[in-house]
Kinemage of the C-alpha trace (Angstrom):
@kinemage 1
@onewidth
@group {chain A} dominant
@subgroup {mainchain}
@vectorlist {calphas} color= white
{ca unk a 1} P 106.125 108.488 80.134
{ca unk a 2} L 108.948 108.744 82.710
{ca unk a 3} L 111.405 105.838 81.227
{ca unk a 4} L 112.158 102.013 82.249
{ca unk a 5} L 114.397 99.418 82.990
{ca unk a 6} L 113.977 96.450 83.389
{ca unk a 7} L 115.884 95.140 86.187
{ca unk a 8} L 116.540 91.017 87.012
{ca unk a 9} L 119.415 88.576 88.794
{ca unk a 10} L 119.789 85.484 87.719
{ca unk a 11} L 121.704 81.889 87.809
{ca unk a 12} L 121.417 79.307 85.347
{ca unk a 13} L 117.594 80.122 84.020
{ca unk a 14} L 118.298 79.989 80.523
{ca unk a 15} L 114.685 77.285 80.383
{ca unk a 16} L 112.742 80.813 81.531
{ca unk a 17} L 114.526 84.196 80.992
{ca unk a 18} L 114.140 84.113 77.117
{ca unk a 19} L 109.746 84.128 77.317
{ca unk a 20} L 110.967 86.787 80.342
{ca unk a 21} L 113.117 88.905 78.024
{ca unk a 22} L 110.661 88.808 75.263
{ca unk a 23} L 107.525 89.365 77.388
{ca unk a 24} L 109.570 93.265 77.813
{ca unk a 25} L 111.284 94.125 75.185
{ca unk a 26} L 107.728 96.698 73.986
{ca unk a 27} L 108.255 98.669 77.204
{ca unk a 28} L 111.126 98.368 78.524
{ca unk a 29} L 114.468 101.509 78.494
{ca unk a 30} L 116.686 99.228 79.140
{ca unk a 31} L 117.342 95.909 80.154
{ca unk a 32} L 119.552 95.249 83.505
{ca unk a 33} L 121.031 91.457 84.394
{ca unk a 34} L 122.885 90.171 87.265
{ca unk a 35} L 124.092 87.217 87.165
{ca unk a 36} L 125.540 84.784 89.532
{ca unk a 37} L 128.119 83.223 87.908
{ca unk a 38} L 125.493 80.946 85.776
{ca unk a 39} L 127.394 77.530 84.324
{ca unk a 40} L 124.294 77.666 80.902
{ca unk a 41} L 123.143 79.443 78.633
{ca unk a 42} L 121.590 82.349 80.596
{ca unk a 43} L 123.998 85.454 79.962
{ca unk a 44} L 124.477 84.638 76.215
{ca unk a 45} L 120.715 85.172 76.474
{ca unk a 46} L 120.282 88.609 78.116
{ca unk a 47} L 123.020 90.556 75.667
{ca unk a 48} L 121.100 88.945 72.621
{ca unk a 49} L 117.731 91.703 73.820
{ca unk a 50} L 120.836 93.581 74.404
{ca unk a 51} L 120.567 93.356 78.352
{ca unk a 52} L 123.261 95.311 80.635
{ca unk a 53} L 125.307 92.001 82.512
{ca unk a 54} L 126.525 92.036 85.337
{ca unk a 55} L 129.436 88.424 86.488
{ca unk a 56} L 129.220 88.065 89.923
{ca unk a 57} L 128.710 85.460 92.812
{ca unk a 58} L 126.516 83.553 93.242
{ca unk a 59} L 124.165 84.120 96.986
{ca unk a 60} L 122.668 81.753 98.694
{ca unk a 61} L 120.429 85.389 99.131
{ca unk a 62} L 119.221 86.003 96.306
{ca unk a 63} L 118.370 89.942 96.987
{ca unk a 64} L 122.022 90.545 97.510
{ca unk a 65} L 122.245 89.959 92.816
{ca unk a 66} L 118.927 91.580 93.367
{ca unk a 67} L 119.560 94.674 94.598
{ca unk a 68} L 122.634 95.430 92.705
{ca unk a 69} L 120.366 95.156 89.896
{ca unk a 70} L 118.507 97.963 91.378
{ca unk a 71} L 121.428 99.743 91.585
{ca unk a 72} L 122.615 99.375 87.590
{ca unk a 73} L 119.398 100.294 86.816
{ca unk a 74} L 119.580 104.430 84.893
{ca unk a 75} L 116.351 104.983 84.482
{ca unk a 76} L 113.278 106.541 86.333
{ca unk a 77} L 111.542 103.709 87.855
{ca unk a 78} L 112.564 99.682 87.947
{ca unk a 79} L 110.453 97.267 86.738
{ca unk a 80} L 111.790 94.119 88.809
{ca unk a 81} L 111.579 90.613 88.323
{ca unk a 82} L 112.731 87.008 88.561
{ca unk a 83} L 113.234 84.807 85.036
{ca unk a 84} L 110.953 82.306 85.543
{ca unk a 85} L 107.662 85.505 85.457
{ca unk a 86} L 106.155 86.864 82.234
{ca unk a 87} L 104.638 90.101 81.692
{ca unk a 88} L 101.418 89.590 80.692
{ca unk a 89} L 100.319 91.932 77.932
{ca unk a 90} L 97.202 93.607 79.752
{ca unk a 91} L 100.359 94.338 82.394
{ca unk a 92} L 102.960 95.778 80.231
{ca unk a 93} L 99.713 98.226 78.577
{ca unk a 94} L 99.384 98.945 82.055
{ca unk a 95} L 102.915 99.886 82.919
{ca unk a 96} L 103.097 102.252 80.222
{ca unk a 97} L 99.256 103.143 81.098
{ca unk a 98} L 100.188 103.578 85.264
{ca unk a 99} L 103.979 105.567 83.813
{ca unk a 100} L 102.070 108.148 82.492
{ca unk a 101} L 99.483 109.909 85.311
{ca unk a 102} L 99.600 112.042 87.576
{ca unk a 103} L 100.179 112.142 91.052
{ca unk a 104} L 96.102 112.767 91.336
{ca unk a 105} L 95.313 110.512 89.018
{ca unk a 106} L 96.916 107.488 90.174
{ca unk a 107} L 95.173 108.229 93.189
{ca unk a 108} L 92.061 107.539 91.552
{ca unk a 109} L 93.043 105.235 89.724
{ca unk a 110} L 93.758 102.978 93.475
{ca unk a 111} L 90.305 104.158 94.091
{ca unk a 112} L 88.863 102.046 91.290
{ca unk a 113} L 90.918 98.713 91.360
{ca unk a 114} L 88.299 95.684 90.565
{ca unk a 115} L 89.880 93.453 93.498
{ca unk a 116} L 90.519 96.144 95.261
{ca unk a 117} L 88.959 94.622 98.663
{ca unk a 118} L 91.087 91.803 98.373
{ca unk a 119} L 94.278 93.496 97.698
{ca unk a 120} L 93.925 95.744 100.502
{ca unk a 121} L 93.235 92.605 102.853
{ca unk a 122} L 96.076 90.805 101.630
{ca unk a 123} L 98.756 93.865 101.782
{ca unk a 124} L 97.218 93.943 106.038
{ca unk a 125} L 98.273 90.407 106.403
{ca unk a 126} L 101.544 91.214 104.581
{ca unk a 127} L 102.066 94.504 107.119
{ca unk a 128} L 101.048 92.119 110.248
{ca unk a 129} L 104.170 89.768 109.324
{ca unk a 130} L 106.189 92.839 107.959
{ca unk a 131} L 105.444 95.764 109.616
{ca unk a 132} L 104.549 98.603 108.019
{ca unk a 133} L 104.914 98.738 104.195
{ca unk a 134} L 105.529 102.164 103.205
{ca unk a 135} L 104.679 105.847 103.693
{ca unk a 136} L 101.222 106.918 103.242
{ca unk a 137} L 101.872 111.023 103.001
{ca unk a 138} L 104.415 110.196 99.740
{ca unk a 139} L 104.026 110.743 96.410
{ca unk a 140} L 103.808 107.262 94.525
{ca unk a 141} L 106.922 104.967 94.788
{ca unk a 142} L 105.781 101.906 94.453
{ca unk a 143} L 103.707 98.872 93.594
{ca unk a 144} L 102.439 95.897 93.892
{ca unk a 145} L 101.518 92.881 91.627
{ca unk a 146} L 99.343 90.648 91.555
{ca unk a 147} L 100.826 87.082 90.779
{ca unk a 148} L 99.335 84.084 89.238
{ca unk a 149} L 101.616 80.982 90.124
{ca unk a 150} L 101.514 78.197 87.830
{ca unk a 151} L 102.312 74.789 89.993
{ca unk a 152} L 102.675 71.468 88.497
{ca unk a 153} L 100.756 72.405 85.634
{ca unk a 154} L 97.369 74.003 87.130
{ca unk a 155} L 97.758 78.363 88.184
{ca unk a 156} L 97.092 78.704 91.554
{ca unk a 157} L 94.501 80.274 92.808
{ca unk a 158} L 93.175 79.821 97.151
{ca unk a 159} L 95.472 78.398 99.592
{ca unk a 160} L 95.845 81.927 99.961
{ca unk a 161} L 98.473 81.928 97.608
{ca unk a 162} L 96.500 84.415 95.378
{ca unk a 163} L 97.046 87.763 95.023
{ca unk a 164} L 100.337 86.725 95.899
{ca unk a 165} L 101.733 90.382 95.653
{ca unk a 166} L 104.833 91.200 95.222
{ca unk a 167} L 106.008 94.969 95.013
{ca unk a 168} L 107.830 94.308 91.080
{ca unk a 169} L 107.395 98.677 90.128
{ca unk a 170} L 109.060 100.542 92.258
{ca unk a 171} L 111.304 104.259 91.536
{ca unk a 172} L 115.364 104.618 92.009
{ca unk a 173} L 115.950 104.532 94.584
{ca unk a 174} L 113.066 104.699 96.758
{ca unk a 175} L 112.993 101.040 97.329
{ca unk a 176} L 116.283 98.273 99.332
{ca unk a 177} L 116.306 95.451 99.316
{ca unk a 178} L 117.362 94.916 103.180
{ca unk a 179} L 119.834 91.567 102.001
{ca unk a 180} L 118.880 89.727 105.911
{ca unk a 181} L 115.886 87.328 104.914
{ca unk a 182} L 114.265 85.042 101.256
{ca unk a 183} L 111.253 86.086 102.607
{ca unk a 184} L 111.837 89.569 103.446
{ca unk a 185} L 109.329 92.173 101.859
{ca unk a 186} L 111.658 94.953 99.851
{ca unk a 187} L 111.261 98.719 101.671
{ca unk a 188} L 109.730 101.368 100.052
{ca unk a 189} L 111.153 105.158 100.599
{ca unk a 190} L 107.438 106.211 99.414
{ca unk a 191} L 103.271 105.660 99.102
{ca unk a 192} L 102.736 102.557 97.012
{ca unk a 193} L 99.644 101.498 95.415
{ca unk a 194} L 98.799 98.232 93.531
{ca unk a 195} L 98.613 97.053 89.700
{ca unk a 196} L 95.830 95.033 89.071
{ca unk a 197} L 96.782 92.783 86.104
{ca unk a 198} L 98.471 89.942 87.004
{ca unk a 199} L 102.163 89.004 86.639
{ca unk a 200} L 102.242 85.407 85.545
{ca unk a 201} L 104.774 83.479 87.280
{ca unk a 202} L 106.273 79.700 86.115
{ca unk a 203} L 106.650 78.661 89.401
{ca unk a 204} L 106.905 74.874 90.088
{ca unk a 205} L 106.542 73.349 86.249
{ca unk a 206} L 107.619 70.180 87.416
{ca unk a 207} L 107.620 68.995 90.816
{ca unk a 208} L 111.437 67.893 91.037
{ca unk a 209} L 112.163 72.139 90.133
{ca unk a 210} L 109.665 72.699 93.055
{ca unk a 211} L 111.309 70.453 95.225
{ca unk a 212} L 114.788 72.012 94.269
{ca unk a 213} L 113.764 75.894 95.511
{ca unk a 214} L 111.805 73.910 98.400
{ca unk a 215} L 114.959 72.340 99.365
{ca unk a 216} L 117.062 75.566 99.984
{ca unk a 217} L 113.947 77.549 101.863
{ca unk a 218} L 114.449 74.397 103.544
{ca unk a 219} L 118.061 74.878 104.092
{ca unk a 220} L 117.757 78.536 104.975
{ca unk a 221} L 115.519 78.030 108.093
{ca unk a 222} L 117.447 75.737 109.261
{ca unk a 223} L 120.476 78.162 108.964
{ca unk a 224} L 117.581 81.195 110.578
{ca unk a 225} L 116.546 78.467 113.717
{ca unk a 226} L 120.269 78.079 114.330
{ca unk a 227} L 120.745 81.970 114.513
{ca unk a 228} L 118.161 82.836 116.743
{ca unk a 229} L 119.170 80.003 118.637
{ca unk a 230} L 116.013 77.653 118.520
{ca unk a 231} L 115.557 75.722 121.646
{ca unk a 232} L 116.602 71.947 121.225
{ca unk a 233} L 113.496 70.997 124.171
{ca unk a 234} L 110.816 68.556 123.702
{ca unk a 235} L 108.450 71.205 123.632
{ca unk a 236} L 110.415 72.950 120.826
{ca unk a 237} L 110.750 70.157 119.233
{ca unk a 238} L 106.297 68.921 119.055
{ca unk a 239} L 105.981 72.440 118.178
{ca unk a 240} L 107.851 72.497 114.619
{ca unk a 241} L 107.058 68.262 113.407
{ca unk a 242} L 103.866 68.622 114.750
{ca unk a 243} L 102.876 72.220 115.730
{ca unk a 244} L 103.000 74.744 112.096
{ca unk a 245} L 102.866 71.468 110.307
{ca unk a 246} L 99.363 70.610 111.401
{ca unk a 247} L 98.071 74.198 111.758
{ca unk a 248} L 99.770 75.648 108.077
{ca unk a 249} L 98.165 72.651 106.488
{ca unk a 250} L 94.717 73.009 108.132
{ca unk a 251} L 95.511 76.714 107.269
{ca unk a 252} L 96.162 76.751 103.231
{ca unk a 253} L 93.892 74.055 102.723
{ca unk a 254} L 91.369 73.991 104.774
{ca unk a 255} L 90.233 77.280 106.410
{ca unk a 256} L 91.987 79.142 102.585
{ca unk a 257} L 90.475 76.698 100.863
{ca unk a 258} L 92.725 75.394 99.423
{ca unk a 259} L 91.016 71.752 97.874
{ca unk a 260} L 89.563 74.500 95.061
{ca unk a 261} L 92.819 73.472 93.485
{ca unk a 262} L 92.194 70.369 93.217
{ca unk a 263} L 95.274 67.868 94.303
{ca unk a 264} L 97.894 70.124 93.135
{ca unk a 265} L 96.387 72.464 96.048
{ca unk a 266} L 96.209 69.005 98.518
{ca unk a 267} L 100.384 68.694 97.158
{ca unk a 268} L 101.273 71.861 97.602
{ca unk a 269} L 99.419 72.126 101.413
{ca unk a 270} L 101.139 69.289 102.793
{ca unk a 271} L 104.543 69.839 101.350
{ca unk a 272} L 104.917 73.222 102.373
{ca unk a 273} L 103.504 72.306 106.108
{ca unk a 274} L 106.795 69.958 106.273
{ca unk a 275} L 108.953 72.446 105.642
{ca unk a 276} L 108.246 72.986 109.239
{ca unk a 277} L 110.495 69.309 110.728
{ca unk a 278} L 112.217 69.451 107.826
{ca unk a 279} L 114.069 72.883 108.641
{ca unk a 280} L 114.045 71.867 112.440
{ca unk a 281} L 115.816 68.272 112.432
{ca unk a 282} L 118.330 69.755 110.290
{ca unk a 283} L 118.621 72.324 112.076
{ca unk a 284} L 119.158 69.386 114.906
{ca unk a 285} L 121.636 67.028 112.804
{ca unk a 286} L 123.722 70.385 111.507
{ca unk a 287} L 125.772 72.493 113.527
{ca unk a 288} L 126.432 76.042 112.864
């Protein structure tokens, strides 16, 4: 079986990092951590698990440090994680099994995935936004993992949140981050498949953490509006303050049944919709 490197970029993740590394200790042949000059115990925790740690300046676009972590890996396959993600025992076993498969066995495995149709639909939506992902004529070089997001005491299953596919398992030198956008898709030079077991994402256990993360995204969106020379006219004002947030809330809460996630589903849809007016007003108030 091919050896596996677990790669992370971190910044002040002492609360989450231990659980993340415990979840991969049985499958990781190597752990590499690129830390953005944390002021807490993140680096000490990483070293406790035997990780190779590189301390660098923190970056607003976190993918810059994620790419550094990919570059540090010395094994053929890399499991790229965020510190607030936990690999379940089922997912760990699946990763081990997949890395031992031949190309023909991988092809058969993909055809038999229980949630194959859901995963394909989700990937089609991502490709409509980001462009074609991977190359179908090549051998498997990366795998999406369905991610189960923990939000204010509950795992979200609706509102367009699940399966929240993220490419996490990649072959060395066959995937890279463009490092241009906080929500960018990793670029894969090869075929992309899916794993079936969920990656647990302890995204927002508290509202304070959610607002802190949300504020960073709003700042980046405001910067992108400035870079794109977005208009400051009345039509654009109405679009960002009323049209886009209304459309997004209706899409996530009603069409994608976010209401089935209870009050957490409402809060998620409402505040994610508010990113449009908040970013635009921040853009108007700031000189870039």
